[in-house]
C-alpha positions in Angstrom: -41.2 -25.4 17.4 -39.3 -24.1 20.4 -39.6 -26.0 23.5 -40.8 -24.4 26.8 -38.6 -24.1 29.9 -38.2 -27.5 31.3 -38.1 -29.3 28.0 -35.3 -31.6 26.7 -32.1 -30.2 25.2 -32.2 -29.9 21.5 -29.3 -30.7 19.0 -29.8 -27.1 17.9 -28.9 -25.0 20.8 -30.0 -21.5 21.8 -27.1 -19.1 22.8 -27.4 -15.7 24.4 -24.4 -13.6 23.8 -24.3 -10.3 25.6 -22.4 -7.4 23.9 -22.7 -8.9 20.5 -23.4 -6.1 18.1 -19.6 -5.8 17.2 -16.1 -7.3 18.0 -15.8 -10.7 19.8 -19.5 -10.9 20.6 -20.5 -10.5 16.9 -17.7 -13.1 16.0 -19.1 -15.5 18.4 -22.6 -15.1 17.1 -21.4 -15.5 13.5 -19.7 -18.9 14.4 -22.7 -20.4 16.3 -24.9 -19.5 13.4 -22.6 -21.1 10.8 -22.9 -24.2 12.9 -26.7 -24.3 12.8 -27.5 -22.9 16.2 -29.9 -20.2 17.4 -28.6 -16.9 18.6 -29.8 -13.9 20.7 -27.9 -10.8 19.9 -27.7 -8.0 22.5 -26.3 -4.6 23.1 -27.3 -1.4 24.9 -28.5 0.3 21.6 -31.5 -1.3 19.8 -30.5 0.3 16.5 -27.1 -1.4 16.7 -28.8 -4.6 17.7 -30.9 -4.7 14.6 -28.0 -3.7 12.4 -26.0 -6.6 13.8 -28.8 -9.0 13.0 -29.0 -7.7 9.5 -25.3 -8.1 9.0 -25.2 -11.6 10.5 -28.2 -12.8 8.3 -26.2 -11.5 5.1 -23.1 -13.3 6.2 -24.9 -16.4 7.2 -27.4 -17.2 4.5 -30.5 -19.1 5.7 -30.0 -18.2 9.3 -32.7 -15.5 9.5 -35.1 -17.6 11.5 -32.3 -18.5 13.9 -31.5 -14.9 14.9 -33.2 -12.6 17.3 -32.1 -9.8 19.4 -33.1 -7.1 21.9 -31.3 -4.2 23.8 -29.9 -5.0 27.1 -27.9 -3.1 29.8 -26.1 -5.8 31.7 -25.5 -3.3 34.6 -29.3 -3.4 35.2 -30.8 -6.6 36.7 -34.2 -5.8 35.3 -32.7 -5.5 31.9 -30.9 -8.7 32.1 -34.0 -10.6 33.3 -36.0 -9.1 30.4 -33.3 -10.5 28.1 -33.9 -14.0 29.4 -37.6 -13.6 29.1 -37.2 -12.4 25.5 -35.1 -15.3 24.6 -37.4 -17.9 26.1 -40.4 -16.4 24.4 -38.5 -16.5 21.0 -36.8 -19.9 21.2 -38.2 -21.8 24.1 -35.2 -22.3 26.2 -31.5 -21.0 26.7 -28.8 -23.7 26.5 -25.7 -21.4 26.8 -25.3 -17.8 28.1 -22.1 -16.2 27.0 -21.5 -13.2 28.9 -19.3 -11.1 26.8 -20.4 -7.5 27.4 -18.0 -5.4 29.1 -16.0 -2.1 29.0 -12.2 -1.6 28.8 -9.9 1.3 29.1 -6.4 -0.1 28.5 -3.0 1.5 27.8 -3.6 4.1 30.6 -2.0 4.6 34.0 -4.5 4.4 36.9 -4.6 8.2 37.4 -5.5 8.7 33.7 -8.8 6.8 34.0 -11.8 9.2 34.5 -14.4 8.6 37.2 -16.9 7.7 34.4 -14.5 5.2 32.9 -13.9 3.5 36.3 -17.7 3.4 37.0 -18.4 2.0 33.6 -15.8 -0.9 34.0 -17.1 -1.8 37.4 -20.7 -1.8 36.4 -20.2 -3.5 33.0 -17.7 -5.9 34.0 -18.4 -6.8 37.7 -22.2 -6.0 38.3 -23.0 -7.1 34.8 -21.3 -10.5 35.3 -23.1 -10.8 38.7 -26.4 -9.9 37.1 -25.9 -12.4 34.2 -25.1 -15.2 36.7 -28.1 -14.4 38.8 -30.6 -14.5 35.9 -29.0 -17.4 34.0 -28.6 -19.8 37.0 -32.1 -19.1 38.1 -33.3 -19.7 34.6 -31.2 -22.9 34.1 -32.7 -24.3 37.4 -36.1 -23.8 36.1 -35.5 -25.5 32.8 -33.3 -28.3 34.1 -29.9 -27.1 33.0 -27.6 -24.9 30.9 -24.1 -23.5 30.7 -22.9 -20.0 31.7 -19.6 -18.5 30.5 -18.0 -15.5 32.0 -15.4 -13.6 30.2 -11.9 -12.9 31.6 -9.1 -10.7 30.4 -6.3 -8.3 31.3 -4.5 -10.8 33.7 -7.8 -11.6 35.4 -7.4 -15.2 35.2 -4.0 -15.5 36.8 -3.7 -12.4 38.7 -0.8 -11.3 36.6 -0.1 -7.6 36.7 -0.5 -6.0 33.3 0.7 -2.4 32.9 -1.9 0.1 31.6 -4.8 -2.2 32.7 -5.0 -1.5 36.6 -8.8 -0.9 36.7 -9.8 -3.2 33.9 -7.7 -6.1 35.3 -8.9 -5.5 38.7 -12.6 -6.0 37.5 -11.7 -9.0 35.6 -10.0 -10.6 38.7 -13.3 -9.9 40.5 -15.0 -11.9 37.7 -12.7 -14.7 38.0 -13.4 -14.9 41.8 -17.0 -15.0 41.0 -16.6 -17.8 38.6 -14.6 -19.9 41.1 -17.3 -19.3 43.7 -20.1 -20.4 41.3 -18.1 -23.6 40.3 -17.6 -24.3 44.1 -21.4 -24.0 44.7 -22.3 -26.4 41.8 -19.7 -28.9 43.1 -20.9 -28.7 46.6 -24.5 -29.2 45.4 -23.3 -32.1 43.1 -25.2 -30.5 40.3 -23.7 -31.1 36.9 -26.9 -30.0 35.0 -25.6 -26.3 35.4 -22.1 -25.8 34.2 -20.0 -22.7 34.9 -17.1 -21.8 32.7 -14.8 -18.9 31.8 -13.4 -17.7 28.5 -10.0 -15.9 28.2 -10.0 -14.9 24.5 -6.7 -13.1 24.4 -6.0 -9.8 22.8 -8.4 -9.4 19.9 -8.2 -6.4 17.5 -11.7 -5.1 17.7 -13.4 -1.7 17.0 -12.9 -1.0 20.7 -9.2 -1.8 20.6 -8.6 0.4 17.6 -10.4 3.3 19.4 -8.2 2.8 22.3 -5.0 2.8 20.3 -6.0 6.0 18.5 -6.6 7.6 21.8 -3.0 7.1 23.0 -0.3 9.8 22.6 1.8 9.0 19.5 4.9 7.8 21.5 2.9 5.4 23.7 1.0 4.3 20.7 4.0 3.2 19.0 5.1 1.0 22.0 1.6 -0.3 22.4 1.3 -1.2 18.7 4.6 -3.1 18.9 3.3 -5.1 21.8 0.0 -5.7 19.9 1.8 -7.0 16.8 3.2 -9.9 19.0 0.1 -10.8 21.1 -2.8 -9.5 19.0 -5.2 -11.6 16.9 -8.0 -11.3 14.5 -11.5 -12.0 15.8 -12.1 -14.4 12.9 -9.1 -16.4 14.1 -10.0 -16.8 17.7 -13.7 -17.1 17.7 -14.2 -20.3 15.7 -11.6 -22.0 17.9 -13.5 -20.7 21.1 -16.9 -21.7 19.8 -15.8 -25.3 19.0 -14.6 -25.6 22.5 -17.8 -24.1 24.0 -20.0 -26.6 22.1 -17.7 -29.6 23.1 -17.4 -28.5 26.8 -19.0 -31.0 29.4 -16.6 -30.0 32.3 -17.4 -28.0 35.4 -15.2 -25.0 35.8 -13.6 -25.2 32.3 -11.5 -22.3 31.2 -11.2 -21.8 27.5 -7.9 -19.9 27.0 -6.7 -18.7 23.7 -3.4 -17.1 24.5 -1.7 -19.9 26.3 2.0 -20.1 27.3 2.6 -22.5 24.6 1.0 -20.4 21.9 3.1 -17.4 23.2 6.3 -19.5 23.2 5.5 -20.7 19.7 5.2 -17.1 18.4 8.5 -16.1 20.1 10.2 -19.0 18.5 9.0 -18.2 15.1 10.1 -14.7 15.4 13.6 -15.8 16.5 13.8 -17.7 13.3 12.9 -14.7 11.2 9.1 -15.2 10.9 7.2 -11.9 11.0 3.6 -11.6 12.1 1.5 -9.2 10.3 -1.9 -8.7 12.1 -1.9 -4.8 12.0 -1.7 -4.0 8.4 -5.3 -4.2 7.6 -6.2 -1.7 10.4 -5.7 2.1 10.6 -4.5 3.4 14.0 -4.1 6.9 13.1 -5.9 9.4 15.3 
């Protein structure tokens, strides 16, 4: 039976994953379910939420009772609060909030971004992260603890300038600042019952990434694909590694980073000695 808010933490944890109908979010959900945990799937479209639940149930036999889902627009505070309330009514408490939802337009010069794309990135990435933090931290205080993860990317963690990601990286730099402030607040309050962490998942080849590559002019696409062949990774490679570290995390302000300097150096060294990475052949990047 699920426990009410304020109950003791269970060995089986409940995880909310925003933006989990495809890509990284779906990959995280799959890995948590495989480890016996309970997952709330979310996305803006209720039909896609139900489709993702059905897919996960088929891929993770015996997990049907541990999956639930509801539509959520993270840019709307009321929608994010409704997500928390839904999860509590279904499973009793939330142990981990993984804020994965976001919007990216990469591979484009600043002037090539439309007004709508800029607004979507700001609303999804910045306002969405603030809304998630507001709801999750308040809920964790009521129930006596929990962990919030915010997602970084595009140079947001370090401030590194990444060509073709001006707006996206700016929004993720804001998320990094938000995370730093939240960590400082928790430390100032000497409250280790609520942990704040960040995830830098690297460059994953997702449905969104494929759409972005297809949208590029052919000459720019060739250059982008060359870079992607070096830094890109499959979702099923990164998500098990990230999920294991989430479940083991007990540290305030922990950043879980996939594409480390060491990993990059290892790839460069392998290529120097003739090893060839093949992460693109399974995908079609034709327009």
